[in-house]
C-alpha positions in Angstrom: 164.1 54.1 116.9 163.2 56.5 119.6 159.5 56.8 120.6 158.0 59.6 122.8 154.6 59.8 124.5 152.4 62.6 123.2 148.9 63.9 123.7 146.9 65.6 121.0 144.4 68.2 122.1 142.2 70.9 120.5 140.3 74.0 121.5 137.7 75.0 118.9 139.8 73.1 116.3 143.0 75.0 117.2 145.1 71.8 117.8 148.2 71.1 119.7 150.7 68.3 120.5 151.5 68.3 124.3 154.3 66.3 125.8 156.1 66.3 129.1 159.6 67.7 129.3 161.1 64.3 130.0 159.6 63.1 126.7 161.1 66.0 124.9 164.6 65.2 126.3 164.3 61.7 124.9 163.8 63.1 121.4 167.4 64.5 121.2 166.1 67.4 119.1 165.9 71.1 120.0 162.4 72.3 120.8 162.1 74.3 117.5 163.2 71.2 115.5 160.8 68.9 117.3 157.9 71.4 116.8 158.5 71.6 113.1 158.8 67.8 112.8 155.9 66.8 115.1 153.5 69.5 113.8 153.9 68.7 110.1 150.5 67.6 108.8 152.0 65.2 106.2 155.1 63.7 107.9 154.3 64.3 111.6 151.3 64.2 113.9 149.9 67.5 112.6 149.1 70.5 114.8 149.1 74.3 115.0 151.6 74.2 117.8 153.6 72.2 120.4 153.4 72.7 124.1 155.7 71.4 126.8 155.0 72.0 130.6 157.9 73.6 132.5 157.7 72.5 136.2 161.2 74.0 137.0 162.3 77.6 137.1 158.8 78.9 137.3 159.8 82.2 139.1 157.0 82.5 141.6 154.3 81.0 139.5 152.7 77.6 139.8 154.0 76.3 136.4 155.4 77.4 133.1 155.2 76.4 129.5 157.2 76.2 126.3 155.0 77.1 123.3 156.1 76.7 119.7 154.2 77.4 116.5 154.2 74.8 113.8 157.0 76.6 111.9 159.3 76.3 114.9 158.9 79.9 116.1 158.0 80.8 119.6 154.8 82.6 120.5 154.3 84.8 123.6 150.8 83.5 124.2 148.0 81.4 122.8 144.5 81.4 124.4 143.3 78.1 122.9 146.6 76.5 123.7 146.4 77.8 127.3 143.0 76.1 127.8 144.4 72.8 126.5 147.5 73.2 128.6 145.5 73.9 131.8 143.4 70.8 131.4 146.4 68.7 130.6 148.5 69.7 133.6 145.5 69.5 135.9 144.4 66.0 134.7 148.0 64.8 134.9 148.2 66.1 138.5 151.1 68.4 137.6 148.9 71.0 139.3 146.6 70.1 142.1 144.3 73.2 142.1 141.7 74.3 139.6 142.9 77.9 139.4 146.6 78.5 139.0 149.3 80.8 137.5 151.4 80.0 134.4 154.6 81.7 133.4 154.5 82.6 129.7 156.6 84.9 127.4 153.6 87.3 127.7 153.8 87.4 131.5 151.7 85.5 134.1 148.4 84.0 132.8 145.8 82.5 135.2 143.6 79.7 133.9 140.7 78.1 135.8 139.1 74.7 135.3 135.4 75.2 135.6 132.9 72.7 136.9 131.2 72.4 133.5 134.4 71.3 131.8 135.1 74.6 130.2 138.3 76.5 130.9 138.3 80.2 131.9 141.5 82.1 131.3 142.5 85.5 132.7 144.4 86.7 129.7 145.7 89.8 131.4 145.4 93.3 130.1 145.5 94.2 126.4 148.4 96.3 125.3 147.5 99.3 123.2 150.8 101.3 123.4 152.1 101.1 119.9 155.8 100.7 120.8 154.8 97.6 123.0 152.6 95.9 120.4 154.9 96.6 118.5 153.3 98.7 115.8 154.8 101.5 113.7 152.6 103.0 111.1 149.2 104.4 110.3 145.7 103.1 111.1 145.0 102.7 107.4 147.0 100.1 105.4 147.1 99.3 101.7 147.5 95.6 100.7 147.3 94.4 97.2 145.5 97.5 96.1 142.9 97.4 98.9 142.7 99.8 101.9 141.9 98.6 105.3 141.1 100.5 108.6 143.0 98.6 111.3 143.1 98.5 115.1 146.4 97.2 116.4 146.2 95.3 119.8 148.6 93.1 121.7 147.5 90.3 123.9 151.2 89.5 124.6 151.4 88.8 120.9 150.6 91.4 118.1 147.2 91.5 116.4 145.8 93.5 113.6 142.0 93.7 113.8 140.0 94.6 110.7 136.2 95.0 110.8 134.4 94.3 107.5 131.0 93.8 106.0 132.5 91.4 103.4 133.1 87.7 103.9 135.8 87.4 106.5 137.1 84.1 105.2 137.6 85.4 101.7 139.6 88.3 103.0 141.7 86.1 105.3 142.7 83.9 102.4 143.4 86.8 100.1 145.1 89.3 102.4 146.2 87.4 105.5 149.7 86.3 104.2 150.6 89.9 103.2 149.2 91.4 106.5 151.3 88.9 108.5 154.6 90.5 107.2 153.4 94.1 106.8 156.2 96.5 107.7 153.9 98.3 110.2 154.4 95.2 112.4 158.1 94.7 112.9 157.6 91.3 114.7 154.9 90.3 112.2 151.3 90.0 113.2 148.2 87.9 113.6 145.4 89.3 111.5 141.7 89.1 112.4 138.9 89.9 109.9 135.8 90.5 111.9 132.1 90.8 110.9 129.8 92.2 113.6 126.6 90.2 113.9 125.3 92.2 116.9 126.7 94.1 119.8 127.0 90.8 121.6 128.2 88.5 118.8 130.8 88.6 116.1 132.2 86.3 113.4 136.0 86.2 113.2 138.5 84.6 110.8 142.2 84.7 111.5 145.6 84.4 109.8 148.0 83.5 112.5 151.6 84.6 112.6 153.7 81.4 112.1 150.7 79.2 111.4 148.6 80.6 108.6 144.8 80.2 108.6 143.7 78.3 111.8 140.3 77.2 113.0 140.5 79.3 116.1 142.7 81.9 117.9 142.0 82.7 121.6 144.2 85.8 121.7 142.7 86.9 118.4 139.2 86.5 119.8 140.2 88.7 122.8 141.9 91.3 120.6 138.8 91.4 118.4 136.5 92.2 121.4 138.9 94.8 122.7 138.9 96.4 119.2 135.1 96.1 119.1 134.7 98.0 122.4 137.3 100.6 121.4 135.5 101.3 118.1 132.0 101.2 119.8 130.9 98.2 117.8 130.4 95.7 120.6 129.5 95.4 124.2 132.0 94.1 126.8 130.7 90.5 126.8 130.8 89.0 123.3 130.3 85.6 121.7 133.0 85.0 119.1 132.2 82.6 116.3 135.3 80.9 114.9 135.7 78.3 112.2 136.1 75.6 114.8 133.5 76.7 117.3 132.7 79.5 119.6 134.3 81.1 122.7 133.1 83.9 125.0 135.1 86.9 125.8 134.6 89.4 128.7 136.4 92.7 129.0 135.4 95.5 131.4 137.6 98.0 129.8 136.5 101.1 127.9 138.1 103.6 125.5 138.5 106.0 128.5 139.9 103.3 130.8 141.3 100.3 128.9 143.4 99.0 131.8 141.2 96.0 132.6 141.8 92.2 132.5 140.2 90.2 129.7 138.7 86.8 130.1 138.4 84.0 127.6 136.0 81.1 128.2 135.9 78.0 126.0 136.4 74.3 125.6 139.5 72.1 125.7 139.3 68.6 124.5 141.5 65.5 124.1 141.9 64.0 120.6 144.2 61.1 121.4 147.3 59.9 123.2 150.0 58.0 121.3 153.6 57.0 120.9 155.3 59.0 118.3 158.3 57.4 116.5 161.1 59.8 115.6 
């Protein structure tokens, strides 16, 4: 029986299995097959995603990663996953500096290990051009007989942000699965239901593409703040309350000039290290 060394980490309850590339090679499986097996919450370790550092072929960056959702699909970016990944590669001395660049399918992302143990990630600039999100449709959608006003945003992966005065969790459970596969989003979408507490604080619940309901979503938190600023509902620095905890998001963009980097600050914690038997 083959065993591989793995590490379980979480950021605000968004959990990931992380393993070195050499351990992946020992598995004899393709990455998508291993992700589905290892992320299964009944027959595997259980996680929202699997992350593998890529120390080769990093194309001018310090390091790269392979990121897979629990269903075996790839994701362009994951903010909570990036914080966990950054702490993992720094602690394992795969990277020797606290601020570095990571090649992802969403482009180059720059995390920084802060002295207080938190991780700050420059998530890059939000994408609002509809063809690049991608988004093809109207700003009002009808799902199961209910109409929603939406704000489409990409953080390297597509998001549909919906502001509501109702309970965000109830809406996520009821409408999240249908929103994920809505024809307006040809590559599917993450859907955030957001309740504004104040101009500096929001509550967010998310149905993630390829995962379902998760305790946290870093790119979704960023997309929600971008949408909040664009709709004049929030300031540029916002505390985002998630099921698994809170993160802080900073964006200096405006409706008139949205071309600004967005920063995500939050925790990354170890759960355990183990040998996983295939």
